[in-house]
PyMOL CGO cylinders between C-alpha atoms (Angstrom):
from pymol import cmd
from pymol.cgo import CYLINDER

trace = [
    CYLINDER, 0.00, -0.12, 0.05, 1.62, 3.38, -1.08, 0.3, 1, 1, 1, 1, 1, 1,
    CYLINDER, 1.62, 3.38, -1.08, 2.38, 5.77, 1.82, 0.3, 1, 1, 1, 1, 1, 1,
    CYLINDER, 2.38, 5.77, 1.82, 0.23, 9.03, 1.83, 0.3, 1, 1, 1, 1, 1, 1,
    CYLINDER, 0.23, 9.03, 1.83, 1.20, 11.97, 4.04, 0.3, 1, 1, 1, 1, 1, 1,
    CYLINDER, 1.20, 11.97, 4.04, -1.06, 12.76, 6.84, 0.3, 1, 1, 1, 1, 1, 1,
    CYLINDER, -1.06, 12.76, 6.84, -2.59, 16.43, 6.33, 0.3, 1, 1, 1, 1, 1, 1,
    CYLINDER, -2.59, 16.43, 6.33, -4.51, 16.95, 9.66, 0.3, 1, 1, 1, 1, 1, 1,
    CYLINDER, -4.51, 16.95, 9.66, -3.03, 19.00, 12.15, 0.3, 1, 1, 1, 1, 1, 1,
    CYLINDER, -3.03, 19.00, 12.15, -5.23, 17.77, 15.04, 0.3, 1, 1, 1, 1, 1, 1,
    CYLINDER, -5.23, 17.77, 15.04, -6.10, 14.34, 16.54, 0.3, 1, 1, 1, 1, 1, 1,
    CYLINDER, -6.10, 14.34, 16.54, -9.46, 12.93, 15.19, 0.3, 1, 1, 1, 1, 1, 1,
    CYLINDER, -9.46, 12.93, 15.19, -11.67, 12.15, 18.21, 0.3, 1, 1, 1, 1, 1, 1,
    CYLINDER, -11.67, 12.15, 18.21, -14.76, 9.52, 17.62, 0.3, 1, 1, 1, 1, 1, 1,
    CYLINDER, -14.76, 9.52, 17.62, -18.08, 11.16, 18.64, 0.3, 1, 1, 1, 1, 1, 1,
    CYLINDER, -18.08, 11.16, 18.64, -20.40, 8.25, 18.59, 0.3, 1, 1, 1, 1, 1, 1,
    CYLINDER, -20.40, 8.25, 18.59, -24.24, 8.90, 18.57, 0.3, 1, 1, 1, 1, 1, 1,
    CYLINDER, -24.24, 8.90, 18.57, -23.85, 12.59, 17.37, 0.3, 1, 1, 1, 1, 1, 1,
    CYLINDER, -23.85, 12.59, 17.37, -26.29, 13.60, 14.45, 0.3, 1, 1, 1, 1, 1, 1,
    CYLINDER, -26.29, 13.60, 14.45, -26.61, 16.93, 12.95, 0.3, 1, 1, 1, 1, 1, 1,
    CYLINDER, -26.61, 16.93, 12.95, -27.93, 18.81, 9.85, 0.3, 1, 1, 1, 1, 1, 1,
    CYLINDER, -27.93, 18.81, 9.85, -25.97, 20.13, 6.93, 0.3, 1, 1, 1, 1, 1, 1,
    CYLINDER, -25.97, 20.13, 6.93, -27.60, 23.18, 5.04, 0.3, 1, 1, 1, 1, 1, 1,
    CYLINDER, -27.60, 23.18, 5.04, -26.85, 22.85, 1.44, 0.3, 1, 1, 1, 1, 1, 1,
    CYLINDER, -26.85, 22.85, 1.44, -28.18, 24.66, -1.78, 0.3, 1, 1, 1, 1, 1, 1,
    CYLINDER, -28.18, 24.66, -1.78, -31.14, 22.30, -1.70, 0.3, 1, 1, 1, 1, 1, 1,
    CYLINDER, -31.14, 22.30, -1.70, -32.17, 22.68, 1.77, 0.3, 1, 1, 1, 1, 1, 1,
    CYLINDER, -32.17, 22.68, 1.77, -31.09, 20.88, 5.06, 0.3, 1, 1, 1, 1, 1, 1,
    CYLINDER, -31.09, 20.88, 5.06, -30.26, 17.13, 5.11, 0.3, 1, 1, 1, 1, 1, 1,
    CYLINDER, -30.26, 17.13, 5.11, -29.57, 15.10, 8.24, 0.3, 1, 1, 1, 1, 1, 1,
    CYLINDER, -29.57, 15.10, 8.24, -26.02, 13.60, 8.88, 0.3, 1, 1, 1, 1, 1, 1,
    CYLINDER, -26.02, 13.60, 8.88, -24.14, 11.43, 11.25, 0.3, 1, 1, 1, 1, 1, 1,
    CYLINDER, -24.14, 11.43, 11.25, -21.02, 13.05, 12.87, 0.3, 1, 1, 1, 1, 1, 1,
    CYLINDER, -21.02, 13.05, 12.87, -18.25, 10.38, 12.49, 0.3, 1, 1, 1, 1, 1, 1,
    CYLINDER, -18.25, 10.38, 12.49, -15.25, 12.21, 14.10, 0.3, 1, 1, 1, 1, 1, 1,
    CYLINDER, -15.25, 12.21, 14.10, -14.15, 15.55, 14.90, 0.3, 1, 1, 1, 1, 1, 1,
    CYLINDER, -14.15, 15.55, 14.90, -11.11, 17.67, 15.69, 0.3, 1, 1, 1, 1, 1, 1,
    CYLINDER, -11.11, 17.67, 15.69, -10.21, 21.29, 16.43, 0.3, 1, 1, 1, 1, 1, 1,
    CYLINDER, -10.21, 21.29, 16.43, -10.06, 22.10, 12.83, 0.3, 1, 1, 1, 1, 1, 1,
    CYLINDER, -10.06, 22.10, 12.83, -13.20, 20.13, 11.38, 0.3, 1, 1, 1, 1, 1, 1,
    CYLINDER, -13.20, 20.13, 11.38, -15.38, 17.12, 11.28, 0.3, 1, 1, 1, 1, 1, 1,
    CYLINDER, -15.38, 17.12, 11.28, -15.89, 13.98, 9.05, 0.3, 1, 1, 1, 1, 1, 1,
    CYLINDER, -15.89, 13.98, 9.05, -19.64, 13.34, 8.29, 0.3, 1, 1, 1, 1, 1, 1,
    CYLINDER, -19.64, 13.34, 8.29, -21.75, 10.62, 6.58, 0.3, 1, 1, 1, 1, 1, 1,
    CYLINDER, -21.75, 10.62, 6.58, -25.01, 10.66, 5.08, 0.3, 1, 1, 1, 1, 1, 1,
    CYLINDER, -25.01, 10.66, 5.08, -25.14, 13.23, 2.23, 0.3, 1, 1, 1, 1, 1, 1,
    CYLINDER, -25.14, 13.23, 2.23, -23.36, 13.67, -1.00, 0.3, 1, 1, 1, 1, 1, 1,
    CYLINDER, -23.36, 13.67, -1.00, -21.46, 16.90, -1.39, 0.3, 1, 1, 1, 1, 1, 1,
    CYLINDER, -21.46, 16.90, -1.39, -19.01, 18.31, -3.89, 0.3, 1, 1, 1, 1, 1, 1,
    CYLINDER, -19.01, 18.31, -3.89, -15.49, 19.34, -2.99, 0.3, 1, 1, 1, 1, 1, 1,
    CYLINDER, -15.49, 19.34, -2.99, -15.25, 22.86, -2.34, 0.3, 1, 1, 1, 1, 1, 1,
    CYLINDER, -15.25, 22.86, -2.34, -18.80, 23.26, -1.27, 0.3, 1, 1, 1, 1, 1, 1,
    CYLINDER, -18.80, 23.26, -1.27, -19.31, 25.78, 1.57, 0.3, 1, 1, 1, 1, 1, 1,
    CYLINDER, -19.31, 25.78, 1.57, -22.05, 24.51, 3.84, 0.3, 1, 1, 1, 1, 1, 1,
    CYLINDER, -22.05, 24.51, 3.84, -23.56, 25.10, 7.31, 0.3, 1, 1, 1, 1, 1, 1,
    CYLINDER, -23.56, 25.10, 7.31, -23.25, 22.44, 9.84, 0.3, 1, 1, 1, 1, 1, 1,
    CYLINDER, -23.25, 22.44, 9.84, -25.85, 22.31, 12.73, 0.3, 1, 1, 1, 1, 1, 1,
    CYLINDER, -25.85, 22.31, 12.73, -25.01, 20.00, 15.84, 0.3, 1, 1, 1, 1, 1, 1,
    CYLINDER, -25.01, 20.00, 15.84, -27.15, 19.36, 18.73, 0.3, 1, 1, 1, 1, 1, 1,
    CYLINDER, -27.15, 19.36, 18.73, -25.35, 17.90, 21.72, 0.3, 1, 1, 1, 1, 1, 1,
    CYLINDER, -25.35, 17.90, 21.72, -26.29, 17.61, 25.42, 0.3, 1, 1, 1, 1, 1, 1,
    CYLINDER, -26.29, 17.61, 25.42, -23.02, 19.18, 26.50, 0.3, 1, 1, 1, 1, 1, 1,
    CYLINDER, -23.02, 19.18, 26.50, -23.81, 22.43, 24.77, 0.3, 1, 1, 1, 1, 1, 1,
    CYLINDER, -23.81, 22.43, 24.77, -26.53, 25.02, 25.33, 0.3, 1, 1, 1, 1, 1, 1,
    CYLINDER, -26.53, 25.02, 25.33, -28.58, 25.15, 22.12, 0.3, 1, 1, 1, 1, 1, 1,
    CYLINDER, -28.58, 25.15, 22.12, -27.46, 24.17, 18.57, 0.3, 1, 1, 1, 1, 1, 1,
    CYLINDER, -27.46, 24.17, 18.57, -24.05, 24.82, 17.49, 0.3, 1, 1, 1, 1, 1, 1,
    CYLINDER, -24.05, 24.82, 17.49, -23.79, 26.20, 13.89, 0.3, 1, 1, 1, 1, 1, 1,
    CYLINDER, -23.79, 26.20, 13.89, -20.60, 26.07, 12.05, 0.3, 1, 1, 1, 1, 1, 1,
    CYLINDER, -20.60, 26.07, 12.05, -19.61, 27.27, 8.59, 0.3, 1, 1, 1, 1, 1, 1,
    CYLINDER, -19.61, 27.27, 8.59, -17.49, 24.74, 6.79, 0.3, 1, 1, 1, 1, 1, 1,
    CYLINDER, -17.49, 24.74, 6.79, -15.62, 23.82, 3.51, 0.3, 1, 1, 1, 1, 1, 1,
    CYLINDER, -15.62, 23.82, 3.51, -15.89, 20.57, 2.04, 0.3, 1, 1, 1, 1, 1, 1,
    CYLINDER, -15.89, 20.57, 2.04, -12.17, 19.52, 1.66, 0.3, 1, 1, 1, 1, 1, 1,
    CYLINDER, -12.17, 19.52, 1.66, -12.58, 15.87, 0.86, 0.3, 1, 1, 1, 1, 1, 1,
    CYLINDER, -12.58, 15.87, 0.86, -15.22, 13.28, -0.20, 0.3, 1, 1, 1, 1, 1, 1,
    CYLINDER, -15.22, 13.28, -0.20, -15.21, 9.66, -0.42, 0.3, 1, 1, 1, 1, 1, 1,
    CYLINDER, -15.21, 9.66, -0.42, -17.89, 7.61, -2.06, 0.3, 1, 1, 1, 1, 1, 1,
    CYLINDER, -17.89, 7.61, -2.06, -18.21, 3.82, -1.86, 0.3, 1, 1, 1, 1, 1, 1,
    CYLINDER, -18.21, 3.82, -1.86, -20.07, 2.68, -4.85, 0.3, 1, 1, 1, 1, 1, 1,
    CYLINDER, -20.07, 2.68, -4.85, -23.79, 3.39, -4.72, 0.3, 1, 1, 1, 1, 1, 1,
    CYLINDER, -23.79, 3.39, -4.72, -23.60, 4.35, -1.12, 0.3, 1, 1, 1, 1, 1, 1,
    CYLINDER, -23.60, 4.35, -1.12, -23.19, 7.98, 0.05, 0.3, 1, 1, 1, 1, 1, 1,
    CYLINDER, -23.19, 7.98, 0.05, -19.74, 7.99, 1.59, 0.3, 1, 1, 1, 1, 1, 1,
    CYLINDER, -19.74, 7.99, 1.59, -17.98, 10.35, 3.93, 0.3, 1, 1, 1, 1, 1, 1,
    CYLINDER, -17.98, 10.35, 3.93, -17.09, 14.06, 3.64, 0.3, 1, 1, 1, 1, 1, 1,
    CYLINDER, -17.09, 14.06, 3.64, -14.41, 15.98, 5.54, 0.3, 1, 1, 1, 1, 1, 1,
    CYLINDER, -14.41, 15.98, 5.54, -15.35, 19.44, 6.62, 0.3, 1, 1, 1, 1, 1, 1,
    CYLINDER, -15.35, 19.44, 6.62, -12.84, 22.15, 7.54, 0.3, 1, 1, 1, 1, 1, 1,
    CYLINDER, -12.84, 22.15, 7.54, -14.19, 24.74, 9.85, 0.3, 1, 1, 1, 1, 1, 1,
    CYLINDER, -14.19, 24.74, 9.85, -14.44, 28.28, 8.47, 0.3, 1, 1, 1, 1, 1, 1,
    CYLINDER, -14.44, 28.28, 8.47, -15.39, 29.80, 11.89, 0.3, 1, 1, 1, 1, 1, 1,
    CYLINDER, -15.39, 29.80, 11.89, -12.00, 30.87, 12.57, 0.3, 1, 1, 1, 1, 1, 1,
    CYLINDER, -12.00, 30.87, 12.57, -12.50, 34.43, 13.78, 0.3, 1, 1, 1, 1, 1, 1,
    CYLINDER, -12.50, 34.43, 13.78, -12.44, 33.74, 17.81, 0.3, 1, 1, 1, 1, 1, 1,
    CYLINDER, -12.44, 33.74, 17.81, -14.28, 37.01, 18.48, 0.3, 1, 1, 1, 1, 1, 1,
    CYLINDER, -14.28, 37.01, 18.48, -17.35, 36.67, 16.19, 0.3, 1, 1, 1, 1, 1, 1,
    CYLINDER, -17.35, 36.67, 16.19, -17.83, 32.81, 16.71, 0.3, 1, 1, 1, 1, 1, 1,
    CYLINDER, -17.83, 32.81, 16.71, -16.61, 32.59, 20.35, 0.3, 1, 1, 1, 1, 1, 1,
    CYLINDER, -16.61, 32.59, 20.35, -19.85, 30.78, 21.59, 0.3, 1, 1, 1, 1, 1, 1,
    CYLINDER, -19.85, 30.78, 21.59, -19.92, 28.35, 18.73, 0.3, 1, 1, 1, 1, 1, 1,
    CYLINDER, -19.92, 28.35, 18.73, -16.27, 27.54, 18.97, 0.3, 1, 1, 1, 1, 1, 1,
    CYLINDER, -16.27, 27.54, 18.97, -16.64, 27.07, 22.73, 0.3, 1, 1, 1, 1, 1, 1,
    CYLINDER, -16.64, 27.07, 22.73, -19.40, 24.80, 22.29, 0.3, 1, 1, 1, 1, 1, 1,
    CYLINDER, -19.40, 24.80, 22.29, -17.72, 22.71, 19.70, 0.3, 1, 1, 1, 1, 1, 1,
    CYLINDER, -17.72, 22.71, 19.70, -14.64, 22.37, 22.09, 0.3, 1, 1, 1, 1, 1, 1,
    CYLINDER, -14.64, 22.37, 22.09, -16.86, 21.11, 24.76, 0.3, 1, 1, 1, 1, 1, 1,
    CYLINDER, -16.86, 21.11, 24.76, -18.39, 18.46, 22.44, 0.3, 1, 1, 1, 1, 1, 1,
    CYLINDER, -18.39, 18.46, 22.44, -14.84, 17.21, 21.60, 0.3, 1, 1, 1, 1, 1, 1,
    CYLINDER, -14.84, 17.21, 21.60, -13.82, 17.27, 25.39, 0.3, 1, 1, 1, 1, 1, 1,
    CYLINDER, -13.82, 17.27, 25.39, -16.93, 15.29, 26.30, 0.3, 1, 1, 1, 1, 1, 1,
    CYLINDER, -16.93, 15.29, 26.30, -16.07, 12.74, 23.49, 0.3, 1, 1, 1, 1, 1, 1,
    CYLINDER, -16.07, 12.74, 23.49, -12.60, 12.23, 25.07, 0.3, 1, 1, 1, 1, 1, 1,
    CYLINDER, -12.60, 12.23, 25.07, -13.58, 12.32, 28.58, 0.3, 1, 1, 1, 1, 1, 1,
    CYLINDER, -13.58, 12.32, 28.58, -11.85, 15.57, 29.35, 0.3, 1, 1, 1, 1, 1, 1,
    CYLINDER, -11.85, 15.57, 29.35, -14.84, 17.67, 30.69, 0.3, 1, 1, 1, 1, 1, 1,
]
cmd.load_cgo(trace, "trace")
């Protein structure tokens, strides 16, 4: 198997039993959150195109209200006829404008690792 360089800057954390919604051009679609890190998430359940800008909504008991994150689709993986996985990079990098969303997302990751 050929070696491929790992491009991620942050450790991926499995976040089981977390669902969300992705807002696309055609409306909102339900997705499953596969894993997350400080820089993005991997989702399953909806077909997207590389480079799409989407809005991800996550409800989690550790947060107050819904987490709303703007993301860019940075990779997609399809498995035949099944809808595969998509990697989303967070675009909410302005810590002043998106302080609450980023803190809530951080709590979600901390809860998944047991570091609450």
